[in-house]
MARTI-989828 format. One record per residue (C-alpha): x, y, z; residue in one letter; residue number from 1. Coordinates in pm, whole numbers, plus 50000, padded with zeros to 5 digits. Layout:
% MARTI-989828
+-------+-------+-------+----+-----+
|  east | north |    up | aa |   i |
+-------+-------+-------+----+-----+
|     X |     Y |     Z |  A | NUM |
...
+-------+-------+-------+----+-----+
END
This chain:
% MARTI-989828
+-------+-------+-------+----+-----+
|  east | north |    up | aa |   i |
+-------+-------+-------+----+-----+
| 35088 | 28415 | 22908 |  M |   1 |
| 35159 | 28787 | 22989 |  G |   2 |
| 35096 | 29156 | 22883 |  L |   3 |
| 35354 | 29144 | 22663 |  W |   4 |
| 35266 | 28799 | 22479 |  T |   5 |
| 34922 | 28979 | 22433 |  L |   6 |
| 35085 | 29320 | 22237 |  L |   7 |
| 35328 | 29055 | 22020 |  E |   8 |
| 34961 | 28857 | 21920 |  G |   9 |
| 34871 | 29242 | 21874 |  F |  10 |
| 35133 | 29347 | 21647 |  L |  11 |
| 35082 | 28996 | 21458 |  L |  12 |
| 34706 | 29022 | 21367 |  L |  13 |
| 34797 | 29381 | 21308 |  A |  14 |
| 35067 | 29229 | 21106 |  N |  15 |
| 34849 | 29019 | 20948 |  A |  16 |
| 34535 | 29245 | 20848 |  L |  17 |
| 34788 | 29497 | 20666 |  A |  18 |
| 34874 | 29297 | 20404 |  I |  19 |
| 34524 | 29160 | 20288 |  L |  20 |
| 34511 | 29292 | 19955 |  N |  21 |
| 34157 | 29477 | 19845 |  E |  22 |
| 34161 | 29360 | 19464 |  D |  23 |
| 34297 | 29004 | 19537 |  R |  24 |
| 34158 | 28954 | 19870 |  F |  25 |
| 33860 | 29187 | 19992 |  L |  26 |
| 33715 | 29263 | 19684 |  A |  27 |
| 33564 | 28929 | 19616 |  P |  28 |
| 33457 | 28845 | 19942 |  R |  29 |
| 33224 | 29180 | 19947 |  G |  30 |
| 33504 | 29327 | 20195 |  W |  31 |
| 33597 | 29653 | 20001 |  S |  32 |
| 33561 | 29977 | 20131 |  M |  33 |
| 33375 | 30060 | 19845 |  S |  34 |
| 33110 | 29810 | 19870 |  E |  35 |
| 33055 | 29932 | 20260 |  V |  36 |
| 33033 | 30289 | 20252 |  S |  37 |
| 32785 | 30214 | 19896 |  G |  38 |
| 32549 | 29995 | 20113 |  N |  39 |
| 32559 | 30248 | 20414 |  G |  40 |
| 32668 | 29964 | 20630 |  Q |  41 |
| 32945 | 30144 | 20763 |  T |  42 |
| 32743 | 30120 | 21154 |  K |  43 |
| 32754 | 29789 | 21099 |  S |  44 |
| 33017 | 29522 | 21221 |  L |  45 |
| 33104 | 29403 | 20903 |  K |  46 |
| 33128 | 29809 | 20785 |  G |  47 |
| 33309 | 29842 | 21105 |  Q |  48 |
| 33600 | 29542 | 21060 |  I |  49 |
| 33663 | 29704 | 20689 |  V |  50 |
| 33768 | 30019 | 20831 |  G |  51 |
| 34005 | 29865 | 21083 |  L |  52 |
| 34171 | 29686 | 20809 |  I |  53 |
| 34188 | 30018 | 20616 |  Y |  54 |
| 34349 | 30215 | 20942 |  A |  55 |
| 34584 | 29947 | 20985 |  I |  56 |
| 34683 | 29996 | 20647 |  Q |  57 |
| 34703 | 30290 | 20596 |  F |  58 |
| 34974 | 30324 | 20968 |  L |  59 |
| 35225 | 30117 | 20776 |  R |  60 |
| 35496 | 30305 | 20847 |  M |  61 |
| 35435 | 30343 | 21225 |  P |  62 |
| 35346 | 29970 | 21236 |  L |  63 |
| 35723 | 29886 | 21058 |  I |  64 |
| 35839 | 30092 | 21302 |  A |  65 |
| 35652 | 29877 | 21600 |  L |  66 |
| 35771 | 29551 | 21432 |  N |  67 |
| 36132 | 29679 | 21445 |  V |  68 |
| 36143 | 29816 | 21815 |  L |  69 |
| 35972 | 29495 | 21949 |  I |  70 |
| 36274 | 29280 | 21722 |  I |  71 |
| 36544 | 29526 | 21897 |  V |  72 |
| 36395 | 29451 | 22189 |  V |  73 |
| 36343 | 29089 | 22158 |  K |  74 |
| 36688 | 29042 | 22066 |  L |  75 |
| 36811 | 29289 | 22374 |  V |  76 |
| 36578 | 29077 | 22623 |  S |  77 |
| 36654 | 28772 | 22485 |  G |  78 |
+-------+-------+-------+----+-----+
END
């Protein structure tokens, strides 16, 4: 496994986190930002993961650009 494959894996993970819907998936399981910040659990592991999910969702446009770049590189390199 090379560095390129690892980068692609992280990109796929970021894509998976970016499409999570708070109302349909996160809130019923107790992973919403309002629940984590309301209980003061922002420093816990759960709070850090929820913060990461929201940060990735906030950066959707750069994520789309990175996906396009990866697709172009894969098409050119074969």
